DRENSELUM-76399 format. One record per residue (C-alpha): residue in one letter; x negated, y, z negated. Coordinates in steps of 0.25 Angstrom, whole numbers, plus 5000, padded with zeros to 4 digits. Example, Ala and Ser with C-alpha at 12.3 -4.5 7.8 and 13.67 -1.06 7.14 Angstrom:
// DRENSELUM-76399
KEDREN   rest      u      v      w
KEDREN      A   4951   4982   4969
KEDREN      S   4945   4996   4971
***
This chain:
// DRENSELUM-76399
KEDREN   rest      u      v      w
KEDREN      M   4991   4714   4872
KEDREN      T   5005   4716   4877
KEDREN      E   5010   4713   4891
KEDREN      L   5019   4723   4897
KEDREN      G   5033   4721   4894
KEDREN      A   5031   4707   4887
KEDREN      P   5040   4703   4882
KEDREN      T   5049   4715   4885
KEDREN      A   5059   4716   4896
KEDREN      A   5055   4719   4911
KEDREN      V   5062   4733   4910
KEDREN      D   5052   4737   4898
KEDREN      Q   5041   4732   4907
KEDREN      D   5046   4741   4919
KEDREN      D   5047   4753   4909
KEDREN      A   5033   4751   4904
KEDREN      L   5028   4751   4918
KEDREN      A   5036   4762   4922
KEDREN      E   5030   4770   4911
KEDREN      L   5016   4766   4916
KEDREN      R   5019   4770   4930
KEDREN      R   5024   4784   4926
KEDREN      S   5011   4786   4919
KEDREN      V   5001   4783   4930
KEDREN      A   4999   4787   4944
KEDREN      G   4994   4774   4949
KEDREN      P   5002   4761   4952
KEDREN      V   5007   4753   4940
KEDREN      L   5010   4738   4942
KEDREN      G   5018   4729   4934
KEDREN      P   5013   4714   4933
KEDREN      E   5023   4709   4943
KEDREN      D   5020   4720   4953
KEDREN      V   5015   4714   4966
KEDREN      E   5005   4725   4967
KEDREN      V   4997   4720   4955
KEDREN      V   4990   4710   4964
KEDREN      A   4985   4721   4973
KEDREN      E   4982   4730   4962
KEDREN      L   4973   4720   4955
KEDREN      A   4967   4714   4968
KEDREN      A   4952   4713   4966
KEDREN      Y   4939   4708   4971
KEDREN      N   4939   4697   4960
KEDREN      L   4952   4688   4963
KEDREN      G   4949   4679   4950
KEDREN      P   4956   4687   4939
KEDREN      E   4971   4684   4938
KEDREN      H   4977   4697   4933
KEDREN      A   4990   4698   4925
KEDREN      P   4992   4713   4921
KEDREN      V   5003   4719   4913
KEDREN      A   5003   4730   4923
KEDREN      V   4993   4737   4932
KEDREN      V   4990   4752   4934
KEDREN      G   4983   4757   4946
KEDREN      A   4976   4769   4940
KEDREN      T   4973   4781   4949
KEDREN      G   4965   4788   4938
KEDREN      A   4961   4789   4923
KEDREN      E   4975   4795   4920
KEDREN      D   4982   4782   4925
KEDREN      V   4972   4774   4917
KEDREN      A   4975   4782   4904
KEDREN      A   4990   4780   4906
KEDREN      A   4989   4765   4908
KEDREN      V   4980   4764   4896
KEDREN      R   4991   4772   4888
KEDREN      W   5002   4763   4893
KEDREN      A   4995   4750   4890
KEDREN      A   4990   4754   4876
KEDREN      A   5004   4758   4872
KEDREN      R   5008   4744   4875
KEDREN      G   4996   4736   4870
KEDREN      I   4992   4732   4884
KEDREN      R   4977   4730   4887
KEDREN      I   4972   4737   4899
KEDREN      G   4963   4732   4910
KEDREN      V   4956   4739   4921
KEDREN      F   4955   4734   4936
KEDREN      A   4946   4741   4946
KEDREN      T   4940   4733   4958
KEDREN      G   4943   4719   4952
KEDREN      H   4929   4713   4952
KEDREN      S   4931   4709   4937
KEDREN      D   4934   4695   4932
KEDREN      V   4944   4701   4922
KEDREN      A   4959   4697   4923
KEDREN      Q   4969   4708   4919
KEDREN      R   4979   4700   4911
KEDREN      G   4989   4707   4902
KEDREN      T   4983   4721   4904
KEDREN      L   4987   4734   4910
KEDREN      V   4978   4734   4922
KEDREN      V   4972   4748   4926
KEDREN      T   4967   4747   4941
KEDREN      T   4957   4758   4944
KEDREN      R   4955   4756   4959
KEDREN      R   4962   4769   4963
KEDREN      M   4952   4777   4954
KEDREN      D   4941   4776   4965
KEDREN      R   4935   4789   4964
KEDREN      V   4920   4790   4969
KEDREN      D   4913   4803   4969
KEDREN      V   4898   4804   4971
KEDREN      D   4890   4817   4968
KEDREN      P   4877   4816   4975
KEDREN      V   4871   4828   4968
KEDREN      T   4873   4822   4954
KEDREN      R   4872   4808   4959
KEDREN      R   4884   4804   4951
KEDREN      A   4897   4797   4955
KEDREN      T   4911   4797   4949
KEDREN      V   4918   4784   4952
KEDREN      G   4932   4780   4948
KEDREN      A   4936   4767   4942
KEDREN      G   4941   4761   4955
KEDREN      A   4930   4764   4964
KEDREN      K   4921   4753   4969
KEDREN      W   4906   4754   4971
KEDREN      A   4907   4754   4986
KEDREN      R   4914   4767   4986
KEDREN      L   4903   4773   4977
KEDREN      V   4892   4767   4986
KEDREN      E   4899   4774   4998
KEDREN      A   4900   4787   4991
KEDREN      A   4886   4787   4985
KEDREN      A   4877   4781   4997
KEDREN      P   4878   4794   5006
KEDREN      H   4871   4801   4995
KEDREN      G   4860   4791   4993
KEDREN      L   4866   4787   4979
KEDREN      A   4871   4774   4973
KEDREN      G   4878   4769   4960
KEDREN      L   4873   4757   4953
KEDREN      N   4883   4747   4959
KEDREN      G   4883   4732   4957
KEDREN      S   4881   4721   4967
KEDREN      T   4894   4725   4975
KEDREN      T   4900   4738   4977
KEDREN      D   4914   4732   4978
KEDREN      V   4915   4733   4962
KEDREN      G   4921   4745   4955
KEDREN      V   4911   4756   4950
KEDREN      V   4917   4758   4937
KEDREN      G   4920   4744   4933
KEDREN      Y   4905   4741   4936
KEDREN      V   4898   4752   4929
KEDREN      V   4907   4750   4916
KEDREN      G   4903   4736   4915
KEDREN      G   4888   4740   4916
KEDREN      G   4885   4737   4931
KEDREN      V   4873   4728   4935
KEDREN      G   4869   4730   4950
KEDREN      P   4858   4730   4960
KEDREN      F   4850   4741   4953
KEDREN      T   4852   4737   4939
KEDREN      R   4837   4735   4937
KEDREN      T   4834   4750   4941
KEDREN      Y   4846   4757   4935
KEDREN      G   4853   4748   4925
KEDREN      Y   4868   4747   4923
KEDREN      A   4877   4755   4932
KEDREN      S   4883   4760   4920
KEDREN      D   4870   4767   4916
KEDREN      R   4873   4777   4927
KEDREN      V   4887   4781   4922
KEDREN      R   4888   4795   4917
KEDREN      R   4903   4797   4914
KEDREN      V   4915   4788   4913
KEDREN      Q   4930   4791   4913
KEDREN      L   4938   4781   4906
KEDREN      V   4952   4779   4899
KEDREN      T   4951   4773   4885
KEDREN      G   4961   4765   4877
KEDREN      D   4967   4778   4872
KEDREN      A   4971   4782   4886
KEDREN      T   4961   4793   4886
KEDREN      I   4953   4797   4899
KEDREN      R   4939   4799   4894
KEDREN      E   4927   4805   4901
KEDREN      V   4915   4798   4894
KEDREN      T   4900   4800   4896
KEDREN      A   4888   4796   4887
KEDREN      E   4888   4810   4881
KEDREN      S   4903   4811   4878
KEDREN      D   4905   4797   4872
KEDREN      P   4893   4788   4872
KEDREN      E   4899   4776   4866
KEDREN      L   4912   4776   4875
KEDREN      F   4903   4779   4887
KEDREN      D   4894   4767   4883
KEDREN      V   4906   4757   4881
KEDREN      V   4911   4761   4895
KEDREN      L   4898   4758   4901
KEDREN      G   4897   4743   4900
KEDREN      G   4910   4741   4892
KEDREN      K   4919   4741   4905
KEDREN      D   4933   4744   4901
KEDREN      A   4932   4741   4886
KEDREN      A   4934   4756   4882
KEDREN      G   4943   4760   4893
KEDREN      I   4945   4761   4908
KEDREN      V   4934   4769   4915
KEDREN      T   4941   4777   4926
KEDREN      E   4928   4784   4932
KEDREN      V   4913   4784   4930
KEDREN      E   4903   4794   4934
KEDREN      M   4889   4788   4937
KEDREN      E   4875   4792   4942
KEDREN      L   4871   4787   4955
KEDREN      I   4857   4783   4960
KEDREN      E   4850   4788   4972
KEDREN      L   4849   4775   4981
KEDREN      P   4852   4777   4996
KEDREN      S   4845   4763   4999
KEDREN      L   4838   4751   4993
KEDREN      Y   4831   4739   4997
KEDREN      G   4840   4727   4994
KEDREN      G   4849   4716   4998
KEDREN      G   4848   4701   4997
KEDREN      L   4840   4688   5000
KEDREN      I   4848   4675   5002
KEDREN      Y   4841   4662   5000
KEDREN      E   4845   4648   5004
KEDREN      A   4850   4638   4993
KEDREN      A   4837   4630   4992
KEDREN      D   4829   4643   4989
KEDREN      I   4838   4647   4977
KEDREN      P   4829   4641   4966
KEDREN      A   4817   4648   4971
KEDREN      V   4824   4661   4974
KEDREN      L   4829   4662   4960
KEDREN      H   4816   4658   4953
KEDREN      A   4808   4668   4962
KEDREN      W   4818   4679   4959
KEDREN      R   4818   4676   4944
KEDREN      A   4803   4679   4944
KEDREN      W   4803   4690   4954
KEDREN      A   4814   4699   4949
KEDREN      P   4807   4703   4936
KEDREN      T   4795   4708   4944
KEDREN      L   4803   4718   4952
KEDREN      P   4804   4733   4948
KEDREN      E   4817   4739   4942
KEDREN      E   4820   4745   4956
KEDREN      T   4823   4731   4961
KEDREN      T   4836   4723   4956
KEDREN      T   4838   4709   4961
KEDREN      S   4847   4697   4959
KEDREN      V   4848   4683   4964
KEDREN      A   4860   4674   4966
KEDREN      I   4864   4660   4969
KEDREN      L   4875   4662   4979
KEDREN      R   4885   4652   4983
KEDREN      A   4892   4658   4994
KEDREN      P   4906   4653   4997
KEDREN      D   4909   4648   5012
KEDREN      I   4918   4660   5015
KEDREN      E   4919   4671   5025
KEDREN      A   4916   4682   5015
KEDREN      V   4902   4676   5014
KEDREN      P   4891   4679   5024
KEDREN      P   4890   4667   5034
KEDREN      P   4875   4663   5030
KEDREN      L   4880   4662   5015
KEDREN      R   4893   4655   5016
KEDREN      G   4894   4642   5008
KEDREN      R   4879   4643   5004
KEDREN      T   4871   4644   4991
KEDREN      V   4860   4654   4992
KEDREN      A   4851   4663   4983
KEDREN      H   4854   4678   4985
KEDREN      L   4843   4688   4980
KEDREN      R   4848   4702   4979
KEDREN      V   4838   4714   4978
KEDREN      A   4840   4729   4976
KEDREN      H   4827   4737   4977
KEDREN      L   4827   4752   4974
KEDREN      G   4814   4755   4982
KEDREN      S   4808   4754   4995
KEDREN      A   4810   4743   5005
KEDREN      E   4795   4740   5005
KEDREN      E   4795   4739   4990
KEDREN      G   4807   4730   4991
KEDREN      R   4802   4721   5001
KEDREN      E   4789   4719   4993
KEDREN      L   4797   4716   4980
KEDREN      L   4806   4706   4987
KEDREN      A   4795   4698   4995
KEDREN      P   4793   4687   4984
KEDREN      M   4808   4684   4985
KEDREN      R   4808   4684   5000
KEDREN      A   4796   4674   4999
KEDREN      V   4803   4664   4990
KEDREN      A   4811   4658   5001
KEDREN      T   4816   4663   5014
KEDREN      P   4829   4670   5013
KEDREN      M   4841   4666   5022
KEDREN      M   4845   4680   5021
KEDREN      D   4837   4693   5019
KEDREN      M   4845   4705   5017
KEDREN      I   4836   4714   5009
KEDREN      D   4832   4727   5015
KEDREN      V   4834   4742   5013
KEDREN      M   4849   4745   5012
KEDREN      P   4857   4757   5010
KEDREN      Y   4864   4758   4996
KEDREN      A   4877   4757   5003
KEDREN      A   4874   4742   5006
KEDREN      I   4871   4738   4992
KEDREN      D   4881   4727   4992
KEDREN      A   4872   4719   5001
KEDREN      I   4863   4716   4990
KEDREN      H   4872   4707   4982
KEDREN      M   4882   4704   4993
KEDREN      D   4893   4702   4984
KEDREN      P   4906   4698   4990
KEDREN      V   4917   4708   4992
KEDREN      D   4929   4699   4995
KEDREN      P   4939   4697   4983
KEDREN      M   4937   4683   4977
KEDREN      P   4940   4676   4963
KEDREN      A   4927   4676   4956
KEDREN      W   4921   4674   4942
KEDREN      A   4909   4681   4938
KEDREN      D   4900   4681   4925
KEDREN      G   4886   4684   4921
KEDREN      R   4876   4686   4910
KEDREN      F   4864   4696   4908
KEDREN      L   4851   4689   4906
KEDREN      T   4839   4693   4897
KEDREN      G   4830   4684   4905
KEDREN      L   4829   4676   4917
KEDREN      D   4818   4665   4919
KEDREN      E   4815   4652   4926
KEDREN      D   4824   4644   4917
KEDREN      L   4836   4653   4920
KEDREN      V   4834   4652   4935
KEDREN      D   4833   4637   4933
KEDREN      A   4846   4637   4925
KEDREN      V   4853   4645   4936
KEDREN      L   4848   4635   4946
KEDREN      A   4852   4623   4938
KEDREN      M   4867   4628   4938
KEDREN      A   4868   4637   4950
KEDREN      G   4857   4632   4960
KEDREN      P   4860   4628   4974
KEDREN      D   4862   4614   4971
KEDREN      Q   4873   4616   4961
KEDREN      Q   4888   4617   4964
KEDREN      L   4892   4629   4958
KEDREN      P   4906   4637   4959
KEDREN      L   4899   4650   4958
KEDREN      F   4897   4660   4970
KEDREN      L   4885   4667   4963
KEDREN      V   4875   4665   4952
KEDREN      E   4866   4677   4951
KEDREN      L   4854   4682   4943
KEDREN      R   4850   4697   4943
KEDREN      H   4838   4704   4937
KEDREN      I   4843   4717   4930
KEDREN      A   4832   4720   4921
KEDREN      G   4828   4735   4920
KEDREN      A   4836   4748   4919
KEDREN      I   4848   4740   4913
KEDREN      E   4840   4737   4901
KEDREN      R   4837   4752   4898
KEDREN      G   4851   4758   4899
KEDREN      T   4857   4764   4886
KEDREN      R   4872   4767   4890
KEDREN      G   4883   4757   4890
KEDREN      V   4886   4745   4882
KEDREN      G   4881   4735   4893
KEDREN      T   4870   4726   4888
KEDREN      R   4856   4730   4892
KEDREN      E   4849   4716   4889
KEDREN      A   4849   4712   4903
KEDREN      R   4838   4708   4912
KEDREN      W   4845   4698   4921
KEDREN      L   4859   4694   4925
KEDREN      A   4866   4681   4929
KEDREN      G   4879   4681   4936
KEDREN      V   4889   4671   4942
KEDREN      V   4901   4673   4951
KEDREN      G   4910   4662   4955
KEDREN      P   4923   4660   4962
KEDREN      F   4936   4660   4953
KEDREN      P   4948   4654   4960
KEDREN      P   4958   4647   4951
KEDREN      E   4952   4633   4954
KEDREN      L   4938   4638   4949
KEDREN      R   4942   4646   4937
KEDREN      G   4939   4635   4927
KEDREN      V   4926   4632   4934
KEDREN      V   4918   4645   4938
KEDREN      P   4918   4652   4925
KEDREN      A   4913   4639   4918
KEDREN      V   4902   4637   4928
KEDREN      A   4898   4652   4927
KEDREN      E   4898   4651   4912
KEDREN      Q   4889   4638   4912
KEDREN      L   4879   4645   4921
KEDREN      L   4878   4658   4913
KEDREN      D   4878   4650   4900
KEDREN      A   4866   4643   4905
KEDREN      L   4859   4656   4906
KEDREN      A   4861   4659   4891
KEDREN      P   4846   4659   4887
KEDREN      W   4844   4671   4896
KEDREN      T   4857   4678   4894
KEDREN      A   4858   4692   4888
KEDREN      P   4866   4694   4876
KEDREN      Q   4876   4702   4884
KEDREN      T   4881   4704   4898
KEDREN      S   4888   4717   4904
KEDREN      L   4903   4716   4907
KEDREN      N   4901   4717   4922
KEDREN      W   4894   4703   4922
KEDREN      I   4900   4694   4912
KEDREN      N   4914   4688   4915
KEDREN      P   4925   4695   4907
KEDREN      A   4931   4682   4903
KEDREN      V   4917   4678   4897
KEDREN      A   4915   4691   4891
KEDREN      A   4929   4690   4884
KEDREN      A   4925   4676   4879
KEDREN      R   4911   4680   4875
KEDREN      P   4910   4695   4872
KEDREN      E   4896   4693   4866
KEDREN      L   4891   4692   4880
KEDREN      V   4895   4706   4883
KEDREN      W   4893   4714   4870
KEDREN      T   4885   4713   4857
KEDREN      P   4893   4715   4844
KEDREN      A   4887   4729   4843
KEDREN      T   4891   4733   4857
KEDREN      R   4905   4727   4855
KEDREN      A   4907   4735   4843
KEDREN      R   4903   4748   4850
KEDREN      I   4913   4745   4861
KEDREN      D   4924   4742   4851
KEDREN      A   4921   4755   4844
KEDREN      V   4922   4764   4856
KEDREN      C   4935   4756   4861
KEDREN      R   4942   4759   4848
KEDREN      R   4938   4774   4848
KEDREN      V   4944   4776   4862
KEDREN      G   4956   4767   4860
KEDREN      S   4951   4756   4869
KEDREN      A   4950   4745   4859
KEDREN      G   4960   4734   4864
KEDREN      V   4965   4742   4876
KEDREN      F   4957   4738   4888
KEDREN      G   4956   4724   4894
KEDREN      G   4941   4727   4893
KEDREN      P   4930   4717   4898
KEDREN      G   4937   4705   4892
KEDREN      L   4931   4707   4878
KEDREN      G   4943   4712   4871
KEDREN      L   4938   4726   4869
***
């Protein structure tokens, strides 16, 4: 990898950036420009970026020009959209896509065309008046494209599978600076690598995806006191597998910080948070949920019929920017011993520098899909999120790794890129790809000129 102008004179750096500026419509920023901070401002304040330069792309043509410029200088390329990722862009030409925020919904075909810079909130707003919805994740504050090309596990995973399973067309710029329109029919291998491989084969600039008819649902959350956490987790473990695939649930041990952004009843408290999304009648939902309401008296009961536009109320993810470290593993099983292992390390009596320790039940449609390179060996999911200020950067990842490693007997061989921490994936790529899948991705990347071009998911693709 070559840094811009190193060790050449400043005038050569200026000339190189001037050439780049002439070739793109959007802004081009050098590493010393003060605007870089604002351009790379993000939800996750943890990553410390040190880019060679930044291109604020306004369309696929800008992305292609940036790829040509970087490839000519041997500089790897990173992509930056809404900034929820833990990836630090260092020594790369960073292409930001936030200006590419197209969202078009066709209620007749029930399809949406979405640009790389658009967040789910915009798609929700555009689709909801038609009674339609996309397969977003736990928060609509993340980008649509980054989410679906990493697989996408959300509140309806048991019913509909990965969000990527609904993608029907992608537009991307590959390492040879070609703008490609790709479908399962036109280039099945490249299409699969894009769906689940994130930016390994190129920078996705637009996706076309199927929407589902979903004007409302029965869902929300139950909050339980700290003393009830063991009973709630054990009850959920036995209850979740009895539910129909129309019901997706998760449970989290939440350690809420004592700050204004947290609702007053939760500030500074450790609680259990049961999340429910039921795609059926309220009557059926109440009947299904009765066993969990009987386990203990919730301190907050927020489950009822809701419009799809209120989907963020299920997980209640924070939206204020913060430095955070997140990691996770797919699981093939979840039994009483696993719950005991989680409680031993993260139960209410433990002092733990993590905001969230979560278990999700995802068995169902995700196991039956056929497109993409994301693993299908997943019935459950364990995830952790912790604060990541400078003083905790040696602590939080180690605690998270210790907890997830304790779940090794139940861990699936691979986990999708949206859930595993990029630094962990770089150090242990076998947790993401089988050798056969890695060979398949490498072959496609070589064919389209993308091998060694993009920053990728931290796996050296």
